[in-house]
All heavy atoms as TSV, in Angstrom:
chain	resi	resn	atom	element	x	y	z
A	1	ILE	N	N	22.007	-21.238	43.191
A	1	ILE	CA	C	21.088	-22.355	43.087
A	1	ILE	C	C	21.821	-23.676	43.283
A	1	ILE	O	O	21.288	-24.582	43.890
A	1	ILE	CB	C	20.358	-22.305	41.726
A	1	ILE	CG1	C	19.218	-21.323	41.822
A	1	ILE	CG2	C	19.897	-23.653	41.288
A	1	ILE	CD1	C	18.403	-21.214	40.565
A	2	LEU	N	N	23.042	-23.797	42.756
A	2	LEU	CA	C	23.760	-25.065	42.845
A	2	LEU	C	C	23.941	-25.548	44.280
A	2	LEU	O	O	23.920	-26.743	44.541
A	2	LEU	CB	C	25.136	-24.952	42.182
A	2	LEU	CG	C	25.159	-24.891	40.666
A	2	LEU	CD1	C	26.586	-24.719	40.176
A	2	LEU	CD2	C	24.527	-26.120	40.058
A	3	PHE	N	N	24.116	-24.633	45.201
A	3	PHE	CA	C	24.405	-25.030	46.574
A	3	PHE	C	C	23.206	-24.879	47.513
A	3	PHE	O	O	23.266	-25.331	48.652
A	3	PHE	CB	C	25.606	-24.236	47.099
A	3	PHE	CG	C	26.826	-24.462	46.260
A	3	PHE	CD1	C	27.278	-23.489	45.400
A	3	PHE	CD2	C	27.492	-25.675	46.298
A	3	PHE	CE1	C	28.398	-23.701	44.610
A	3	PHE	CE2	C	28.608	-25.902	45.510
A	3	PHE	CZ	C	29.070	-24.911	44.668
A	4	ARG	N	N	22.115	-24.279	47.034
A	4	ARG	CA	C	20.939	-24.093	47.894
A	4	ARG	C	C	19.812	-25.067	47.587
A	4	ARG	O	O	18.981	-25.331	48.439
A	4	ARG	CB	C	20.410	-22.666	47.772
A	4	ARG	CG	C	21.352	-21.644	48.368
A	4	ARG	CD	C	20.739	-20.297	48.363
A	4	ARG	NE	N	20.267	-19.987	46.996
A	4	ARG	CZ	C	19.855	-18.820	46.595
A	4	ARG	NH1	N	19.822	-17.823	47.437
A	4	ARG	NH2	N	19.448	-18.610	45.367
A	5	ASP	N	N	19.753	-25.578	46.381
A	5	ASP	CA	C	18.671	-26.477	45.987
A	5	ASP	C	C	18.949	-27.880	46.539
A	5	ASP	O	O	19.929	-28.515	46.164
A	5	ASP	CB	C	18.565	-26.522	44.459
A	5	ASP	CG	C	17.367	-27.300	43.963
A	5	ASP	OD1	O	16.856	-28.175	44.699
A	5	ASP	OD2	O	16.936	-27.050	42.825
A	6	PRO	N	N	18.092	-28.392	47.433
A	6	PRO	CA	C	18.337	-29.711	48.026
A	6	PRO	C	C	18.223	-30.857	47.020
A	6	PRO	O	O	18.668	-31.974	47.309
A	6	PRO	CB	C	17.267	-29.818	49.112
A	6	PRO	CG	C	16.190	-28.877	48.699
A	6	PRO	CD	C	16.874	-27.768	47.940
A	7	LEU	N	N	17.657	-30.617	45.839
A	7	LEU	CA	C	17.535	-31.660	44.834
A	7	LEU	C	C	18.799	-31.822	43.990
A	7	LEU	O	O	18.934	-32.784	43.243
A	7	LEU	CB	C	16.348	-31.378	43.908
A	7	LEU	CG	C	14.967	-31.396	44.560
A	7	LEU	CD1	C	13.900	-31.035	43.540
A	7	LEU	CD2	C	14.682	-32.749	45.184
A	8	ILE	N	N	19.723	-30.868	44.105
A	8	ILE	CA	C	20.958	-30.926	43.324
A	8	ILE	C	C	21.995	-31.721	44.107
A	8	ILE	O	O	22.230	-31.481	45.286
A	8	ILE	CB	C	21.481	-29.510	43.003
A	8	ILE	CG1	C	20.505	-28.809	42.065
A	8	ILE	CG2	C	22.878	-29.579	42.398
A	8	ILE	CD1	C	20.882	-27.398	41.715
A	9	ARG	N	N	22.591	-32.677	43.414
A	9	ARG	CA	C	23.636	-33.510	44.013
A	9	ARG	C	C	24.929	-33.284	43.249
A	9	ARG	O	O	24.951	-33.289	42.019
A	9	ARG	CB	C	23.241	-34.983	43.932
A	9	ARG	CG	C	24.206	-35.909	44.642
A	9	ARG	CD	C	23.686	-37.332	44.670
A	9	ARG	NE	N	23.542	-37.902	43.351
A	9	ARG	CZ	C	24.497	-38.575	42.704
A	9	ARG	NH1	N	25.680	-38.754	43.265
A	9	ARG	NH2	N	24.279	-39.072	41.505
A	10	ARG	N	N	25.992	-33.075	44.003
A	10	ARG	CA	C	27.309	-32.870	43.389
A	10	ARG	C	C	28.055	-34.200	43.402
A	10	ARG	O	O	28.207	-34.830	44.446
A	10	ARG	CB	C	28.103	-31.826	44.168
A	10	ARG	CG	C	29.427	-31.481	43.551
A	10	ARG	CD	C	30.143	-30.457	44.411
A	10	ARG	NE	N	31.101	-29.707	43.625
A	10	ARG	CZ	C	31.742	-28.657	44.065
A	10	ARG	NH1	N	31.537	-28.221	45.293
A	10	ARG	NH2	N	32.604	-28.029	43.299
A	11	CYS	N	N	28.536	-34.603	42.258
A	11	CYS	CA	C	29.330	-35.828	42.153
A	11	CYS	C	C	30.756	-35.540	42.628
A	11	CYS	O	O	31.112	-34.399	42.899
A	11	CYS	CB	C	29.341	-36.324	40.715
A	11	CYS	SG	S	27.709	-36.739	40.080
A	12	ALA	N	N	31.553	-36.578	42.683
A	12	ALA	CA	C	32.938	-36.426	43.129
A	12	ALA	C	C	33.691	-35.460	42.218
A	12	ALA	O	O	33.496	-35.458	41.000
A	12	ALA	CB	C	33.633	-37.780	43.131
A	13	LEU	N	N	34.539	-34.652	42.827
A	13	LEU	CA	C	35.378	-33.734	42.063
A	13	LEU	C	C	36.442	-34.515	41.315
A	13	LEU	O	O	36.953	-35.527	41.802
A	13	LEU	CB	C	36.063	-32.736	42.988
A	13	LEU	CG	C	35.165	-31.714	43.671
A	13	LEU	CD1	C	35.955	-30.958	44.732
A	13	LEU	CD2	C	34.596	-30.760	42.664
A	14	GLN	N	N	36.782	-34.034	40.137
A	14	GLN	CA	C	37.868	-34.610	39.351
A	14	GLN	C	C	38.907	-33.521	39.147
A	14	GLN	O	O	38.568	-32.370	38.867
A	14	GLN	CB	C	37.355	-35.104	38.005
A	14	GLN	CG	C	36.337	-36.221	38.128
A	14	GLN	CD	C	35.766	-36.582	36.775
A	14	GLN	OE1	O	35.320	-35.726	36.039
A	14	GLN	NE2	N	35.788	-37.864	36.461
A	15	PHE	N	N	40.173	-33.875	39.305
A	15	PHE	CA	C	41.266	-32.921	39.181
A	15	PHE	C	C	42.173	-33.327	38.027
A	15	PHE	O	O	42.314	-34.510	37.727
A	15	PHE	CB	C	42.087	-32.868	40.473
A	15	PHE	CG	C	41.290	-32.381	41.647
A	15	PHE	CD1	C	40.597	-33.274	42.446
A	15	PHE	CD2	C	41.212	-31.041	41.926
A	15	PHE	CE1	C	39.845	-32.836	43.527
A	15	PHE	CE2	C	40.469	-30.585	42.998
A	15	PHE	CZ	C	39.783	-31.487	43.805
A	16	ALA	N	N	42.794	-32.320	37.397
A	16	ALA	CA	C	43.722	-32.588	36.302
A	16	ALA	C	C	44.824	-31.544	36.303
A	16	ALA	O	O	44.609	-30.391	36.690
A	16	ALA	CB	C	42.995	-32.573	34.963
A	17	ARG	N	N	45.978	-31.976	35.866
A	17	ARG	CA	C	47.110	-31.058	35.664
A	17	ARG	C	C	47.218	-30.847	34.158
A	17	ARG	O	O	47.476	-31.787	33.411
A	17	ARG	CB	C	48.385	-31.676	36.225
A	17	ARG	CG	C	49.567	-30.784	36.118
A	17	ARG	CD	C	50.780	-31.431	36.744
A	17	ARG	NE	N	51.949	-30.636	36.416
A	17	ARG	CZ	C	53.145	-30.887	36.851
A	17	ARG	NH1	N	53.360	-31.916	37.622
A	17	ARG	NH2	N	54.141	-30.112	36.511
A	18	LEU	N	N	47.010	-29.608	33.731
A	18	LEU	CA	C	46.995	-29.283	32.310
A	18	LEU	C	C	48.338	-28.713	31.890
A	18	LEU	O	O	48.939	-27.922	32.610
A	18	LEU	CB	C	45.903	-28.253	32.010
A	18	LEU	CG	C	44.501	-28.534	32.543
A	18	LEU	CD1	C	43.578	-27.382	32.186
A	18	LEU	CD2	C	43.972	-29.848	32.027
A	19	ASP	N	N	48.773	-29.084	30.697
A	19	ASP	CA	C	49.971	-28.468	30.127
A	19	ASP	C	C	49.645	-27.987	28.716
A	19	ASP	O	O	48.495	-28.053	28.286
A	19	ASP	CB	C	51.174	-29.416	30.162
A	19	ASP	CG	C	50.968	-30.675	29.352
A	19	ASP	OD1	O	50.173	-30.666	28.391
A	19	ASP	OD2	O	51.607	-31.701	29.674
A	20	CYS	N	N	50.648	-27.522	28.007
A	20	CYS	CA	C	50.423	-26.876	26.711
A	20	CYS	C	C	49.817	-27.810	25.662
A	20	CYS	O	O	49.344	-27.341	24.632
A	20	CYS	CB	C	51.708	-26.256	26.188
A	20	CYS	SG	S	53.023	-27.454	25.875
A	21	ARG	N	N	49.782	-29.104	25.915
A	21	ARG	CA	C	49.156	-30.040	24.972
A	21	ARG	C	C	47.637	-30.075	25.113
A	21	ARG	O	O	46.950	-30.586	24.247
A	21	ARG	CB	C	49.713	-31.449	25.189
A	21	ARG	CG	C	51.219	-31.545	24.919
A	21	ARG	CD	C	51.753	-32.872	25.327
A	21	ARG	NE	N	51.660	-32.964	26.787
A	21	ARG	CZ	C	51.991	-34.035	27.485
A	21	ARG	NH1	N	52.417	-35.124	26.887
A	21	ARG	NH2	N	51.892	-34.035	28.796
A	22	HIS	N	N	47.105	-29.508	26.187
A	22	HIS	CA	C	45.663	-29.579	26.468
A	22	HIS	C	C	44.953	-28.330	25.935
A	22	HIS	O	O	45.421	-27.204	26.109
A	22	HIS	CB	C	45.443	-29.706	27.974
A	22	HIS	CG	C	44.091	-30.202	28.333
A	22	HIS	ND1	N	42.975	-29.422	28.245
A	22	HIS	CD2	C	43.681	-31.404	28.766
A	22	HIS	CE1	C	41.928	-30.120	28.621
A	22	HIS	NE2	N	42.331	-31.339	28.943
A	23	ALA	N	N	43.804	-28.540	25.296
A	23	ALA	CA	C	43.049	-27.423	24.707
A	23	ALA	C	C	42.636	-26.388	25.755
A	23	ALA	O	O	42.665	-25.178	25.481
A	23	ALA	CB	C	41.815	-27.948	23.976
A	24	LEU	N	N	42.269	-26.819	26.961
A	24	LEU	CA	C	41.881	-25.849	27.998
A	24	LEU	C	C	43.067	-24.999	28.444
A	24	LEU	O	O	42.917	-23.820	28.746
A	24	LEU	CB	C	41.258	-26.557	29.200
A	24	LEU	CG	C	39.875	-27.147	28.967
A	24	LEU	CD1	C	39.418	-27.924	30.200
A	24	LEU	CD2	C	38.872	-26.071	28.616
A	25	TRP	N	N	44.258	-25.591	28.486
A	25	TRP	CA	C	45.447	-24.817	28.820
A	25	TRP	C	C	45.666	-23.736	27.774
A	25	TRP	O	O	45.939	-22.582	28.100
A	25	TRP	CB	C	46.675	-25.725	28.897
A	25	TRP	CG	C	47.927	-25.006	29.334
A	25	TRP	CD1	C	48.415	-24.912	30.591
A	25	TRP	CD2	C	48.832	-24.266	28.498
A	25	TRP	NE1	N	49.573	-24.171	30.600
A	25	TRP	CE2	C	49.853	-23.761	29.319
A	25	TRP	CE3	C	48.880	-23.995	27.137
A	25	TRP	CZ2	C	50.906	-23.002	28.834
A	25	TRP	CZ3	C	49.929	-23.224	26.646
A	25	TRP	CH2	C	50.930	-22.742	27.494
A	26	ARG	N	N	45.522	-24.112	26.496
A	26	ARG	CA	C	45.736	-23.142	25.414
A	26	ARG	C	C	44.706	-22.019	25.477
A	26	ARG	O	O	45.039	-20.845	25.286
A	26	ARG	CB	C	45.717	-23.851	24.064
A	26	ARG	CG	C	46.934	-24.753	23.873
A	26	ARG	CD	C	47.079	-25.261	22.451
A	26	ARG	NE	N	45.976	-26.114	22.023
A	26	ARG	CZ	C	45.906	-27.429	22.197
A	26	ARG	NH1	N	46.881	-28.046	22.836
A	26	ARG	NH2	N	44.889	-28.117	21.737
A	27	LEU	N	N	43.442	-22.342	25.773
A	27	LEU	CA	C	42.415	-21.302	25.898
A	27	LEU	C	C	42.714	-20.369	27.063
A	27	LEU	O	O	42.575	-19.146	26.947
A	27	LEU	CB	C	41.038	-21.940	26.080
A	27	LEU	CG	C	40.447	-22.609	24.844
A	27	LEU	CD1	C	39.186	-23.393	25.213
A	27	LEU	CD2	C	40.143	-21.577	23.775
A	28	ALA	N	N	43.124	-20.924	28.189
A	28	ALA	CA	C	43.459	-20.087	29.348
A	28	ALA	C	C	44.656	-19.200	29.034
A	28	ALA	O	O	44.687	-18.026	29.410
A	28	ALA	CB	C	43.747	-20.966	30.575
A	29	ASN	N	N	45.623	-19.747	28.337
A	29	ASN	CA	C	46.804	-18.970	27.982
A	29	ASN	C	C	46.444	-17.827	27.046
A	29	ASN	O	O	46.920	-16.703	27.204
A	29	ASN	CB	C	47.856	-19.884	27.352
A	29	ASN	CG	C	49.164	-19.168	27.142
A	29	ASN	OD1	O	49.243	-18.271	26.320
A	29	ASN	ND2	N	50.171	-19.566	27.888
A	30	GLU	N	N	45.602	-18.103	26.058
A	30	GLU	CA	C	45.177	-17.050	25.127
A	30	GLU	C	C	44.399	-15.951	25.848
A	30	GLU	O	O	44.557	-14.768	25.552
A	30	GLU	CB	C	44.303	-17.645	24.033
A	30	GLU	CG	C	45.046	-18.497	23.041
A	30	GLU	CD	C	44.104	-19.199	22.077
A	30	GLU	OE1	O	42.944	-18.784	21.944
A	30	GLU	OE2	O	44.552	-20.181	21.451
A	31	ALA	N	N	43.560	-16.331	26.797
A	31	ALA	CA	C	42.705	-15.363	27.482
A	31	ALA	C	C	43.464	-14.535	28.515
A	31	ALA	O	O	43.119	-13.381	28.752
A	31	ALA	CB	C	41.537	-16.077	28.154
A	32	THR	N	N	44.493	-15.120	29.133
A	32	THR	CA	C	45.133	-14.442	30.263
A	32	THR	C	C	46.626	-14.243	30.107
A	32	THR	O	O	47.226	-13.525	30.900
A	32	THR	CB	C	44.917	-15.247	31.561
A	32	THR	OG1	O	45.600	-16.506	31.426
A	32	THR	CG2	C	43.453	-15.472	31.842
A	33	GLY	N	N	47.225	-14.900	29.129
A	33	GLY	CA	C	48.673	-14.827	29.005
A	33	GLY	C	C	49.381	-15.550	30.136
A	33	GLY	O	O	50.452	-15.144	30.567
A	34	ALA	N	N	48.769	-16.622	30.619
A	34	ALA	CA	C	49.367	-17.402	31.700
A	34	ALA	C	C	50.764	-17.852	31.280
A	34	ALA	O	O	50.989	-18.165	30.115
A	34	ALA	CB	C	48.490	-18.609	32.025
A	35	PRO	N	N	51.691	-17.896	32.204
A	35	PRO	CA	C	53.064	-18.271	31.851
A	35	PRO	C	C	53.158	-19.742	31.452
A	35	PRO	O	O	52.239	-20.519	31.686
A	35	PRO	CB	C	53.830	-18.013	33.142
A	35	PRO	CG	C	52.823	-18.115	34.216
A	35	PRO	CD	C	51.535	-17.632	33.620
A	36	GLU	N	N	54.291	-20.082	30.852
A	36	GLU	CA	C	54.560	-21.472	30.498
A	36	GLU	C	C	54.494	-22.336	31.761
A	36	GLU	O	O	54.683	-21.862	32.865
A	36	GLU	CB	C	55.949	-21.596	29.869
A	36	GLU	CG	C	56.080	-20.890	28.546
A	36	GLU	CD	C	55.277	-21.555	27.438
A	36	GLU	OE1	O	55.149	-22.785	27.445
A	36	GLU	OE2	O	54.782	-20.822	26.575
A	37	GLY	N	N	54.251	-23.595	31.564
A	37	GLY	CA	C	54.168	-24.516	32.696
A	37	GLY	C	C	52.803	-25.166	32.724
A	37	GLY	O	O	52.093	-25.202	31.722
A	38	HIS	N	N	52.436	-25.658	33.878
A	38	HIS	CA	C	51.159	-26.350	33.989
A	38	HIS	C	C	50.130	-25.505	34.737
A	38	HIS	O	O	50.477	-24.552	35.433
A	38	HIS	CB	C	51.344	-27.698	34.695
A	38	HIS	CG	C	51.687	-27.554	36.143
A	38	HIS	ND1	N	52.978	-27.379	36.588
A	38	HIS	CD2	C	50.906	-27.538	37.240
A	38	HIS	CE1	C	52.969	-27.261	37.899
A	38	HIS	NE2	N	51.732	-27.348	38.321
A	39	LEU	N	N	48.886	-25.864	34.576
A	39	LEU	CA	C	47.772	-25.263	35.303
A	39	LEU	C	C	46.956	-26.389	35.914
A	39	LEU	O	O	46.834	-27.469	35.332
A	39	LEU	CB	C	46.867	-24.452	34.360
A	39	LEU	CG	C	47.482	-23.241	33.684
A	39	LEU	CD1	C	46.516	-22.679	32.643
A	39	LEU	CD2	C	47.842	-22.179	34.708
A	40	TRP	N	N	46.389	-26.155	37.082
A	40	TRP	CA	C	45.511	-27.140	37.710
A	40	TRP	C	C	44.067	-26.814	37.363
A	40	TRP	O	O	43.689	-25.659	37.251
A	40	TRP	CB	C	45.699	-27.153	39.221
A	40	TRP	CG	C	46.991	-27.789	39.609
A	40	TRP	CD1	C	48.160	-27.154	39.931
A	40	TRP	CD2	C	47.263	-29.182	39.677
A	40	TRP	NE1	N	49.141	-28.077	40.191
A	40	TRP	CE2	C	48.615	-29.328	40.052
A	40	TRP	CE3	C	46.500	-30.326	39.463
A	40	TRP	CZ2	C	49.213	-30.569	40.216
A	40	TRP	CZ3	C	47.088	-31.572	39.635
A	40	TRP	CH2	C	48.430	-31.683	40.003
A	41	ALA	N	N	43.280	-27.861	37.198
A	41	ALA	CA	C	41.866	-27.694	36.886
A	41	ALA	C	C	41.052	-28.711	37.676
A	41	ALA	O	O	41.582	-29.740	38.113
A	41	ALA	CB	C	41.627	-27.896	35.394
A	42	ARG	N	N	39.787	-28.389	37.877
A	42	ARG	CA	C	38.884	-29.370	38.483
A	42	ARG	C	C	37.557	-29.337	37.747
A	42	ARG	O	O	37.164	-28.303	37.193
A	42	ARG	CB	C	38.699	-29.157	39.973
A	42	ARG	CG	C	37.840	-27.987	40.365
A	42	ARG	CD	C	37.683	-27.923	41.864
A	42	ARG	NE	N	36.918	-26.742	42.236
A	42	ARG	CZ	C	36.773	-26.310	43.463
A	42	ARG	NH1	N	37.335	-26.959	44.458
A	42	ARG	NH2	N	36.065	-25.240	43.719
A	43	ARG	N	N	36.900	-30.483	37.756
A	43	ARG	CA	C	35.614	-30.613	37.092
A	43	ARG	C	C	34.603	-31.128	38.110
A	43	ARG	O	O	34.867	-32.088	38.822
A	43	ARG	CB	C	35.727	-31.581	35.915
A	43	ARG	CG	C	34.414	-31.779	35.191
A	43	ARG	CD	C	34.566	-32.543	33.912
A	43	ARG	NE	N	35.213	-33.831	34.137
A	43	ARG	CZ	C	35.716	-34.569	33.165
A	43	ARG	NH1	N	35.672	-34.163	31.923
A	43	ARG	NH2	N	36.272	-35.724	33.438
A	44	SER	N	N	33.454	-30.457	38.152
A	44	SER	CA	C	32.354	-30.859	39.018
A	44	SER	C	C	31.148	-31.176	38.146
A	44	SER	O	O	30.838	-30.430	37.213
A	44	SER	CB	C	31.941	-29.721	39.965
A	44	SER	OG	O	33.026	-29.273	40.729
A	45	THR	N	N	30.474	-32.257	38.459
A	45	THR	CA	C	29.217	-32.578	37.783
A	45	THR	C	C	28.100	-32.474	38.805
A	45	THR	O	O	28.178	-33.054	39.884
A	45	THR	CB	C	29.246	-33.991	37.181
A	45	THR	OG1	O	30.329	-34.066	36.254
A	45	THR	CG2	C	27.957	-34.314	36.470
A	46	PHE	N	N	27.089	-31.697	38.474
A	46	PHE	CA	C	25.927	-31.523	39.332
A	46	PHE	C	C	24.739	-32.214	38.673
A	46	PHE	O	O	24.535	-32.071	37.467
A	46	PHE	CB	C	25.618	-30.035	39.523
A	46	PHE	CG	C	26.703	-29.282	40.237
A	46	PHE	CD1	C	27.749	-28.709	39.533
A	46	PHE	CD2	C	26.689	-29.149	41.616
A	46	PHE	CE1	C	28.751	-28.014	40.172
A	46	PHE	CE2	C	27.688	-28.459	42.277
A	46	PHE	CZ	C	28.719	-27.887	41.556
A	47	LEU	N	N	23.965	-32.949	39.461
A	47	LEU	CA	C	22.814	-33.684	38.941
A	47	LEU	C	C	21.532	-33.204	39.608
A	47	LEU	O	O	21.502	-32.952	40.809
A	47	LEU	CB	C	22.970	-35.183	39.206
A	47	LEU	CG	C	24.204	-35.846	38.621
A	47	LEU	CD1	C	24.303	-37.279	39.119
A	47	LEU	CD2	C	24.164	-35.801	37.109
A	48	ARG	N	N	20.471	-33.088	38.796
A	48	ARG	CA	C	19.146	-32.740	39.320
A	48	ARG	C	C	18.099	-33.352	38.409
A	48	ARG	O	O	18.013	-33.010	37.229
A	48	ARG	CB	C	18.936	-31.231	39.385
A	48	ARG	CG	C	17.611	-30.844	40.033
A	48	ARG	CD	C	17.495	-29.324	40.136
A	48	ARG	NE	N	16.403	-28.926	40.977
A	48	ARG	CZ	C	15.155	-28.742	40.551
A	48	ARG	NH1	N	14.849	-28.926	39.291
A	48	ARG	NH2	N	14.208	-28.367	41.406
A	49	ARG	N	N	17.369	-34.280	38.968
A	49	ARG	CA	C	16.277	-34.929	38.244
A	49	ARG	C	C	16.675	-35.434	36.860
A	49	ARG	O	O	16.005	-35.176	35.860
A	49	ARG	CB	C	15.081	-34.006	38.140
A	49	ARG	CG	C	14.469	-33.693	39.481
A	49	ARG	CD	C	13.215	-32.910	39.335
A	49	ARG	NE	N	12.642	-32.657	40.649
A	49	ARG	CZ	C	11.584	-31.941	40.868
A	49	ARG	NH1	N	10.947	-31.387	39.856
A	49	ARG	NH2	N	11.130	-31.762	42.087
A	50	GLY	N	N	17.791	-36.138	36.806
A	50	GLY	CA	C	18.226	-36.736	35.555
A	50	GLY	C	C	18.965	-35.820	34.597
A	50	GLY	O	O	19.384	-36.238	33.526
A	51	HIS	N	N	19.119	-34.570	34.964
A	51	HIS	CA	C	19.849	-33.613	34.131
A	51	HIS	C	C	21.191	-33.315	34.790
A	51	HIS	O	O	21.302	-33.303	36.009
A	51	HIS	CB	C	19.058	-32.323	33.949
A	51	HIS	CG	C	17.743	-32.530	33.275
A	51	HIS	ND1	N	17.621	-32.694	31.916
A	51	HIS	CD2	C	16.494	-32.625	33.772
A	51	HIS	CE1	C	16.355	-32.870	31.603
A	51	HIS	NE2	N	15.639	-32.836	32.721
A	52	SER	N	N	22.188	-33.055	33.969
A	52	SER	CA	C	23.512	-32.775	34.519
A	52	SER	C	C	24.044	-31.433	34.026
A	52	SER	O	O	23.683	-30.955	32.951
A	52	SER	CB	C	24.489	-33.887	34.151
A	52	SER	OG	O	24.659	-33.958	32.762
A	53	LEU	N	N	24.881	-30.859	34.855
A	53	LEU	CA	C	25.586	-29.625	34.533
A	53	LEU	C	C	27.042	-29.855	34.918
A	53	LEU	O	O	27.330	-30.244	36.059
A	53	LEU	CB	C	25.024	-28.434	35.317
A	53	LEU	CG	C	25.820	-27.135	35.230
A	53	LEU	CD1	C	25.705	-26.542	33.827
A	53	LEU	CD2	C	25.349	-26.145	36.267
A	54	VAL	N	N	27.947	-29.645	33.970
A	54	VAL	CA	C	29.367	-29.818	34.237
A	54	VAL	C	C	30.000	-28.435	34.349
A	54	VAL	O	O	29.800	-27.574	33.485
A	54	VAL	CB	C	30.052	-30.632	33.114
A	54	VAL	CG1	C	31.554	-30.712	33.344
A	54	VAL	CG2	C	29.440	-32.019	33.031
A	55	VAL	N	N	30.761	-28.229	35.434
A	55	VAL	CA	C	31.465	-26.972	35.672
A	55	VAL	C	C	32.954	-27.278	35.707
A	55	VAL	O	O	33.399	-28.134	36.472
A	55	VAL	CB	C	31.021	-26.323	37.003
A	55	VAL	CG1	C	31.828	-25.062	37.279
A	55	VAL	CG2	C	29.533	-26.021	36.979
A	56	ILE	N	N	33.723	-26.588	34.865
A	56	ILE	CA	C	35.170	-26.768	34.829
A	56	ILE	C	C	35.817	-25.464	35.293
A	56	ILE	O	O	35.486	-24.388	34.792
A	56	ILE	CB	C	35.655	-27.126	33.417
A	56	ILE	CG1	C	35.036	-28.451	32.978
A	56	ILE	CG2	C	37.183	-27.196	33.379
A	56	ILE	CD1	C	35.311	-28.799	31.542
A	57	GLU	N	N	36.726	-25.592	36.244
A	57	GLU	CA	C	37.450	-24.429	36.772
A	57	GLU	C	C	38.937	-24.637	36.521
A	57	GLU	O	O	39.458	-25.723	36.761
A	57	GLU	CB	C	37.213	-24.289	38.270
A	57	GLU	CG	C	35.746	-24.127	38.625
A	57	GLU	CD	C	35.501	-24.352	40.099
A	57	GLU	OE1	O	35.383	-25.521	40.495
A	57	GLU	OE2	O	35.454	-23.348	40.836
A	58	ILE	N	N	39.595	-23.601	36.037
A	58	ILE	CA	C	41.039	-23.635	35.835
A	58	ILE	C	C	41.647	-22.622	36.790
A	58	ILE	O	O	41.249	-21.456	36.812
A	58	ILE	CB	C	41.414	-23.303	34.380
A	58	ILE	CG1	C	40.786	-24.320	33.437
A	58	ILE	CG2	C	42.929	-23.263	34.219
A	58	ILE	CD1	C	40.947	-23.985	31.982
A	59	PHE	N	N	42.608	-23.076	37.583
A	59	PHE	CA	C	43.230	-22.216	38.584
A	59	PHE	C	C	44.498	-21.605	38.009
A	59	PHE	O	O	45.462	-22.310	37.730
A	59	PHE	CB	C	43.523	-23.016	39.851
A	59	PHE	CG	C	42.268	-23.595	40.447
A	59	PHE	CD1	C	41.889	-24.886	40.185
A	59	PHE	CD2	C	41.451	-22.804	41.232
A	59	PHE	CE1	C	40.713	-25.415	40.696
A	59	PHE	CE2	C	40.270	-23.312	41.745
A	59	PHE	CZ	C	39.907	-24.617	41.488
A	60	LEU	N	N	44.454	-20.296	37.825
A	60	LEU	CA	C	45.578	-19.580	37.223
A	60	LEU	C	C	46.676	-19.372	38.251
A	60	LEU	O	O	46.417	-19.369	39.461
A	60	LEU	CB	C	45.093	-18.253	36.660
A	60	LEU	CG	C	44.009	-18.391	35.568
A	60	LEU	CD1	C	43.476	-17.045	35.166
A	60	LEU	CD2	C	44.548	-19.158	34.376
A	61	PRO	N	N	47.924	-19.205	37.825
A	61	PRO	CA	C	49.044	-19.083	38.747
A	61	PRO	C	C	48.866	-18.018	39.823
A	61	PRO	O	O	49.278	-18.209	40.960
A	61	PRO	CB	C	50.233	-18.747	37.839
A	61	PRO	CG	C	49.845	-19.333	36.526
A	61	PRO	CD	C	48.352	-19.157	36.430
A	62	ALA	N	N	48.241	-16.901	39.508
A	62	ALA	CA	C	48.055	-15.836	40.502
A	62	ALA	C	C	47.182	-16.318	41.663
A	62	ALA	O	O	47.404	-15.956	42.809
A	62	ALA	CB	C	47.436	-14.601	39.859
A	63	VAL	N	N	46.203	-17.133	41.391
A	63	VAL	CA	C	45.343	-17.679	42.450
A	63	VAL	C	C	46.118	-18.653	43.307
A	63	VAL	O	O	46.025	-18.652	44.536
A	63	VAL	CB	C	44.098	-18.356	41.835
A	63	VAL	CG1	C	43.305	-19.105	42.880
A	63	VAL	CG2	C	43.217	-17.337	41.140
A	64	LEU	N	N	46.913	-19.503	42.686
A	64	LEU	CA	C	47.699	-20.476	43.440
A	64	LEU	C	C	48.728	-19.815	44.318
A	64	LEU	O	O	49.067	-20.335	45.384
A	64	LEU	CB	C	48.355	-21.460	42.467
A	64	LEU	CG	C	47.384	-22.316	41.644
A	64	LEU	CD1	C	48.158	-23.161	40.638
A	64	LEU	CD2	C	46.541	-23.189	42.538
A	65	ALA	N	N	49.227	-18.658	43.933
A	65	ALA	CA	C	50.224	-17.940	44.731
A	65	ALA	C	C	49.638	-17.410	46.030
A	65	ALA	O	O	50.362	-17.150	46.979
A	65	ALA	CB	C	50.822	-16.798	43.907
A	66	LEU	N	N	48.316	-17.263	46.112
A	66	LEU	CA	C	47.666	-16.756	47.323
A	66	LEU	C	C	47.723	-17.773	48.462
A	66	LEU	O	O	47.645	-17.397	49.612
A	66	LEU	CB	C	46.202	-16.390	47.031
A	66	LEU	CG	C	45.976	-15.278	46.022
A	66	LEU	CD1	C	44.483	-15.131	45.744
A	66	LEU	CD2	C	46.550	-13.969	46.535
A	67	GLY	N	N	47.800	-19.045	48.131
A	67	GLY	CA	C	47.759	-20.112	49.130
A	67	GLY	C	C	49.050	-20.262	49.817
A	67	GLY	O	O	49.357	-20.580	50.850
């Protein structure tokens, strides 16, 4: 729906480099056992008729190794 509905508008992407001080880094580490170091994340905000949906994606090291 996010990409097919013409009424949904995606705002600019926001990127962040997360380290062990960030709560999202700690959650990703607990869930996956990601190694020490940093993780990249991006946040997208989608808008439709005054309502917003925020999607946060964290890119784990295994995904980054594919590139």
